[in-house]
N, CA, C and O atoms as CSV, one atom per row, in Angstrom:
chain,resi,resn,atom,element,x,y,z
A,1,MET,N,N,31.811,-85.330,120.516
A,1,MET,CA,C,31.468,-85.856,119.224
A,1,MET,C,C,32.344,-87.062,118.936
A,1,MET,O,O,33.563,-87.005,119.099
A,2,THR,N,N,31.726,-88.145,118.511
A,2,THR,CA,C,32.497,-89.341,118.212
A,2,THR,C,C,32.958,-89.327,116.763
A,2,THR,O,O,32.295,-88.776,115.884
A,3,ARG,N,N,34.078,-89.930,116.543
A,3,ARG,CA,C,34.661,-89.999,115.204
A,3,ARG,C,C,33.921,-91.044,114.383
A,3,ARG,O,O,33.715,-92.160,114.858
A,4,PRO,N,N,33.514,-90.706,113.155
A,4,PRO,CA,C,32.895,-91.710,112.291
A,4,PRO,C,C,33.861,-92.871,112.075
A,4,PRO,O,O,35.058,-92.658,111.881
A,5,GLU,N,N,33.346,-94.091,112.110
A,5,GLU,CA,C,34.206,-95.264,112.005
A,5,GLU,C,C,34.652,-95.559,110.576
A,5,GLU,O,O,35.813,-95.904,110.351
A,6,LYS,N,N,33.753,-95.429,109.619
A,6,LYS,CA,C,34.100,-95.762,108.242
A,6,LYS,C,C,34.942,-94.649,107.620
A,6,LYS,O,O,34.655,-93.464,107.792
A,7,LYS,N,N,35.982,-95.051,106.899
A,7,LYS,CA,C,36.860,-94.061,106.282
A,7,LYS,C,C,36.088,-93.168,105.323
A,7,LYS,O,O,36.348,-91.966,105.254
A,8,SER,N,N,35.150,-93.733,104.588
A,8,SER,CA,C,34.378,-92.916,103.643
A,8,SER,C,C,33.591,-91.838,104.374
A,8,SER,O,O,33.435,-90.732,103.857
A,9,ASP,N,N,33.094,-92.142,105.569
A,9,ASP,CA,C,32.369,-91.142,106.362
A,9,ASP,C,C,33.313,-90.058,106.872
A,9,ASP,O,O,32.955,-88.880,106.906
A,10,ARG,N,N,34.520,-90.461,107.267
A,10,ARG,CA,C,35.505,-89.484,107.732
A,10,ARG,C,C,35.936,-88.566,106.590
A,10,ARG,O,O,36.076,-87.358,106.779
A,11,LEU,N,N,36.145,-89.143,105.406
A,11,LEU,CA,C,36.510,-88.338,104.238
A,11,LEU,C,C,35.410,-87.344,103.899
A,11,LEU,O,O,35.682,-86.177,103.620
A,12,LYS,N,N,34.184,-87.806,103.924
A,12,LYS,CA,C,33.046,-86.937,103.609
A,12,LYS,C,C,32.962,-85.790,104.604
A,12,LYS,O,O,32.756,-84.641,104.214
A,13,SER,N,N,33.120,-86.094,105.877
A,13,SER,CA,C,33.052,-85.063,106.915
A,13,SER,C,C,34.135,-84.009,106.721
A,13,SER,O,O,33.857,-82.810,106.772
A,14,ALA,N,N,35.360,-84.453,106.500
A,14,ALA,CA,C,36.470,-83.511,106.316
A,14,ALA,C,C,36.291,-82.697,105.037
A,14,ALA,O,O,36.585,-81.502,105.013
A,15,ALA,N,N,35.817,-83.333,103.987
A,15,ALA,CA,C,35.611,-82.623,102.723
A,15,ALA,C,C,34.541,-81.546,102.875
A,15,ALA,O,O,34.665,-80.462,102.305
A,16,ILE,N,N,33.499,-81.837,103.633
A,16,ILE,CA,C,32.445,-80.846,103.869
A,16,ILE,C,C,33.005,-79.652,104.636
A,16,ILE,O,O,32.701,-78.506,104.304
A,17,VAL,N,N,33.813,-79.908,105.651
A,17,VAL,CA,C,34.420,-78.816,106.420
A,17,VAL,C,C,35.238,-77.917,105.490
A,17,VAL,O,O,35.104,-76.694,105.527
A,18,LYS,N,N,36.075,-78.521,104.667
A,18,LYS,CA,C,36.949,-77.749,103.784
A,18,LYS,C,C,36.148,-76.994,102.728
A,18,LYS,O,O,36.392,-75.810,102.494
A,19,LEU,N,N,35.205,-77.663,102.097
A,19,LEU,CA,C,34.415,-77.027,101.050
A,19,LEU,C,C,33.558,-75.900,101.603
A,19,LEU,O,O,33.475,-74.831,101.000
A,20,LYS,N,N,32.921,-76.128,102.741
A,20,LYS,CA,C,32.061,-75.099,103.329
A,20,LYS,C,C,32.878,-73.842,103.639
A,20,LYS,O,O,32.423,-72.726,103.385
A,21,TYR,N,N,34.069,-74.022,104.181
A,21,TYR,CA,C,34.921,-72.867,104.470
A,21,TYR,C,C,35.290,-72.132,103.184
A,21,TYR,O,O,35.247,-70.903,103.133
A,22,GLN,N,N,35.653,-72.884,102.147
A,22,GLN,CA,C,35.991,-72.264,100.860
A,22,GLN,C,C,34.809,-71.482,100.303
A,22,GLN,O,O,34.977,-70.373,99.798
A,23,LEU,N,N,33.620,-72.055,100.394
A,23,LEU,CA,C,32.433,-71.390,99.860
A,23,LEU,C,C,32.108,-70.115,100.637
A,23,LEU,O,O,31.677,-69.121,100.054
A,24,LEU,N,N,32.315,-70.149,101.946
A,24,LEU,CA,C,31.992,-68.986,102.779
A,24,LEU,C,C,33.015,-67.860,102.657
A,24,LEU,O,O,32.654,-66.685,102.713
A,25,THR,N,N,34.278,-68.211,102.493
A,25,THR,CA,C,35.337,-67.202,102.530
A,25,THR,C,C,35.997,-66.947,101.179
A,25,THR,O,O,36.682,-65.938,101.008
A,26,GLY,N,N,35.801,-67.833,100.235
A,26,GLY,CA,C,36.429,-67.679,98.931
A,26,GLY,C,C,37.847,-68.206,98.861
A,26,GLY,O,O,38.512,-68.045,97.838
A,27,GLY,N,N,38.326,-68.831,99.922
A,27,GLY,CA,C,39.684,-69.370,99.913
A,27,GLY,C,C,40.023,-70.043,101.218
A,27,GLY,O,O,39.175,-70.209,102.096
A,28,LEU,N,N,41.277,-70.426,101.330
A,28,LEU,CA,C,41.769,-71.090,102.535
A,28,LEU,C,C,42.935,-70.281,103.091
A,28,LEU,O,O,43.978,-70.164,102.448
A,29,ASP,N,N,42.756,-69.725,104.280
A,29,ASP,CA,C,43.829,-68.934,104.883
A,29,ASP,C,C,44.689,-69.807,105.794
A,29,ASP,O,O,44.372,-70.971,106.038
A,30,ASP,N,N,45.772,-69.232,106.287
A,30,ASP,CA,C,46.709,-69.987,107.123
A,30,ASP,C,C,46.056,-70.522,108.393
A,30,ASP,O,O,46.354,-71.637,108.823
A,31,GLY,N,N,45.169,-69.733,108.994
A,31,GLY,CA,C,44.481,-70.182,110.203
A,31,GLY,C,C,43.642,-71.417,109.943
A,31,GLY,O,O,43.649,-72.363,110.731
A,32,PHE,N,N,42.919,-71.404,108.833
A,32,PHE,CA,C,42.118,-72.580,108.487
A,32,PHE,C,C,43.021,-73.776,108.232
A,32,PHE,O,O,42.741,-74.879,108.701
A,33,ARG,N,N,44.096,-73.562,107.496
A,33,ARG,CA,C,44.995,-74.680,107.167
A,33,ARG,C,C,45.539,-75.344,108.431
A,33,ARG,O,O,45.666,-76.567,108.493
A,34,GLU,N,N,45.856,-74.539,109.424
A,34,GLU,CA,C,46.370,-75.092,110.682
A,34,GLU,C,C,45.293,-75.908,111.391
A,34,GLU,O,O,45.553,-77.014,111.865
A,35,ILE,N,N,44.107,-75.364,111.459
A,35,ILE,CA,C,43.003,-76.083,112.105
A,35,ILE,C,C,42.648,-77.341,111.317
A,35,ILE,O,O,42.413,-78.398,111.902
A,36,PHE,N,N,42.610,-77.225,109.992
A,36,PHE,CA,C,42.235,-78.370,109.170
A,36,PHE,C,C,43.263,-79.496,109.280
A,36,PHE,O,O,42.899,-80.669,109.203
A,37,ALA,N,N,44.528,-79.160,109.455
A,37,ALA,CA,C,45.550,-80.190,109.663
A,37,ALA,C,C,45.216,-80.998,110.914
A,37,ALA,O,O,45.399,-82.215,110.938
A,38,GLY,N,N,44.727,-80.321,111.952
A,38,GLY,CA,C,44.303,-81.017,113.167
A,38,GLY,C,C,43.077,-81.876,112.938
A,38,GLY,O,O,42.972,-82.975,113.483
A,39,VAL,N,N,42.144,-81.377,112.130
A,39,VAL,CA,C,40.955,-82.167,111.782
A,39,VAL,C,C,41.391,-83.456,111.090
A,39,VAL,O,O,40.909,-84.540,111.418
A,40,CYS,N,N,42.298,-83.330,110.139
A,40,CYS,CA,C,42.777,-84.510,109.420
A,40,CYS,C,C,43.480,-85.489,110.360
A,40,CYS,O,O,43.280,-86.700,110.260
A,41,ARG,N,N,44.295,-84.971,111.265
A,41,ARG,CA,C,44.962,-85.845,112.242
A,41,ARG,C,C,43.936,-86.572,113.091
A,41,ARG,O,O,44.034,-87.782,113.293
A,42,ASP,N,N,42.944,-85.829,113.591
A,42,ASP,CA,C,41.921,-86.429,114.444
A,42,ASP,C,C,41.125,-87.506,113.717
A,42,ASP,O,O,40.702,-88.489,114.325
A,43,LEU,N,N,40.922,-87.320,112.425
A,43,LEU,CA,C,40.149,-88.285,111.638
A,43,LEU,C,C,41.035,-89.339,110.976
A,43,LEU,O,O,40.547,-90.190,110.232
A,44,ASP,N,N,42.344,-89.276,111.252
A,44,ASP,CA,C,43.311,-90.220,110.690
A,44,ASP,C,C,43.262,-90.215,109.160
A,44,ASP,O,O,43.160,-91.259,108.517
A,45,LEU,N,N,43.340,-89.001,108.601
A,45,LEU,CA,C,43.286,-88.818,107.155
A,45,LEU,C,C,44.460,-87.972,106.689
A,45,LEU,O,O,45.049,-87.220,107.465
A,46,ASP,N,N,44.783,-88.104,105.435
A,46,ASP,CA,C,45.770,-87.260,104.779
A,46,ASP,C,C,45.000,-86.213,103.979
A,46,ASP,O,O,43.991,-86.538,103.353
A,47,GLU,N,N,45.457,-84.970,103.991
A,47,GLU,CA,C,44.732,-83.915,103.288
A,47,GLU,C,C,44.598,-84.207,101.794
A,47,GLU,O,O,43.599,-83.829,101.181
A,48,ALA,N,N,45.580,-84.868,101.206
A,48,ALA,CA,C,45.496,-85.218,99.784
A,48,ALA,C,C,44.327,-86.169,99.529
A,48,ALA,O,O,43.665,-86.077,98.495
A,49,GLU,N,N,44.072,-87.083,100.469
A,49,GLU,CA,C,42.919,-87.986,100.345
A,49,GLU,C,C,41.618,-87.196,100.372
A,49,GLU,O,O,40.693,-87.469,99.607
A,50,VAL,N,N,41.563,-86.221,101.260
A,50,VAL,CA,C,40.368,-85.384,101.384
A,50,VAL,C,C,40.156,-84.596,100.095
A,50,VAL,O,O,39.035,-84.515,99.593
A,51,ASP,N,N,41.221,-84.020,99.564
A,51,ASP,CA,C,41.121,-83.251,98.321
A,51,ASP,C,C,40.633,-84.124,97.170
A,51,ASP,O,O,39.799,-83.697,96.372
A,52,SER,N,N,41.144,-85.327,97.087
A,52,SER,CA,C,40.732,-86.253,96.035
A,52,SER,C,C,39.252,-86.608,96.184
A,52,SER,O,O,38.509,-86.618,95.202
A,53,TYR,N,N,38.832,-86.898,97.411
A,53,TYR,CA,C,37.423,-87.209,97.672
A,53,TYR,C,C,36.547,-86.018,97.308
A,53,TYR,O,O,35.491,-86.180,96.696
A,54,LEU,N,N,36.987,-84.829,97.684
A,54,LEU,CA,C,36.222,-83.615,97.400
A,54,LEU,C,C,36.039,-83.440,95.891
A,54,LEU,O,O,34.937,-83.135,95.435
A,55,GLU,N,N,37.084,-83.625,95.133
A,55,GLU,CA,C,36.984,-83.458,93.681
A,55,GLU,C,C,36.085,-84.518,93.051
A,55,GLU,O,O,35.314,-84.211,92.141
A,56,ARG,N,N,36.174,-85.748,93.518
A,56,ARG,CA,C,35.336,-86.823,92.962
A,56,ARG,C,C,33.863,-86.646,93.299
A,56,ARG,O,O,32.997,-87.106,92.555
A,57,ASN,N,N,33.573,-85.984,94.411
A,57,ASN,CA,C,32.200,-85.886,94.907
A,57,ASN,C,C,31.725,-84.446,95.050
A,57,ASN,O,O,30.793,-84.173,95.806
A,58,ARG,N,N,32.351,-83.532,94.337
A,58,ARG,CA,C,32.083,-82.101,94.511
A,58,ARG,C,C,30.602,-81.756,94.378
A,58,ARG,O,O,30.069,-81.017,95.207
A,59,HIS,N,N,29.932,-82.271,93.361
A,59,HIS,CA,C,28.527,-81.907,93.135
A,59,HIS,C,C,27.662,-82.291,94.343
A,59,HIS,O,O,26.873,-81.479,94.828
A,60,GLU,N,N,27.812,-83.508,94.815
A,60,GLU,CA,C,27.044,-83.971,95.981
A,60,GLU,C,C,27.377,-83.136,97.221
A,60,GLU,O,O,26.483,-82.757,97.977
A,61,LEU,N,N,28.652,-82.855,97.422
A,61,LEU,CA,C,29.076,-82.101,98.600
A,61,LEU,C,C,28.586,-80.657,98.546
A,61,LEU,O,O,28.213,-80.092,99.574
A,62,GLU,N,N,28.584,-80.058,97.364
A,62,GLU,CA,C,28.064,-78.696,97.239
A,62,GLU,C,C,26.581,-78.651,97.588
A,62,GLU,O,O,26.115,-77.697,98.211
A,63,LYS,N,N,25.847,-79.674,97.188
A,63,LYS,CA,C,24.423,-79.745,97.560
A,63,LYS,C,C,24.273,-79.816,99.079
A,63,LYS,O,O,23.420,-79.141,99.656
A,64,LEU,N,N,25.099,-80.630,99.716
A,64,LEU,CA,C,25.035,-80.758,101.174
A,64,LEU,C,C,25.391,-79.454,101.877
A,64,LEU,O,O,24.924,-79.190,102.985
A,65,CYS,N,N,26.213,-78.649,101.235
A,65,CYS,CA,C,26.613,-77.360,101.804
A,65,CYS,C,C,25.626,-76.248,101.452
A,65,CYS,O,O,25.850,-75.083,101.778
A,66,GLY,N,N,24.539,-76.616,100.788
A,66,GLY,CA,C,23.516,-75.629,100.465
A,66,GLY,C,C,23.754,-74.873,99.183
A,66,GLY,O,O,23.188,-73.802,98.965
A,67,ARG,N,N,24.586,-75.429,98.344
A,67,ARG,CA,C,24.871,-74.778,97.061
A,67,ARG,C,C,24.469,-75.726,95.945
A,67,ARG,O,O,24.985,-76.839,95.845
A,68,ASP,N,N,23.564,-75.287,95.125
A,68,ASP,CA,C,23.101,-76.132,94.016
A,68,ASP,C,C,23.833,-75.741,92.812
A,68,ASP,O,O,23.614,-76.314,91.744
């Protein structure tokens, strides 16, 4: 899988991963946090940036995750 080039695309991808996990499990466990740190490194993102993007775009992202 190739890394999205635009930062906005990388933020969206990481936010979807985090939100989908939260929706499925009801929270974020240590195992997820460790894996997600690697996702952020691979996408050259800071988790705080992802969290900010997620909050600004939550409604759209929830729709993409199948939650209306």
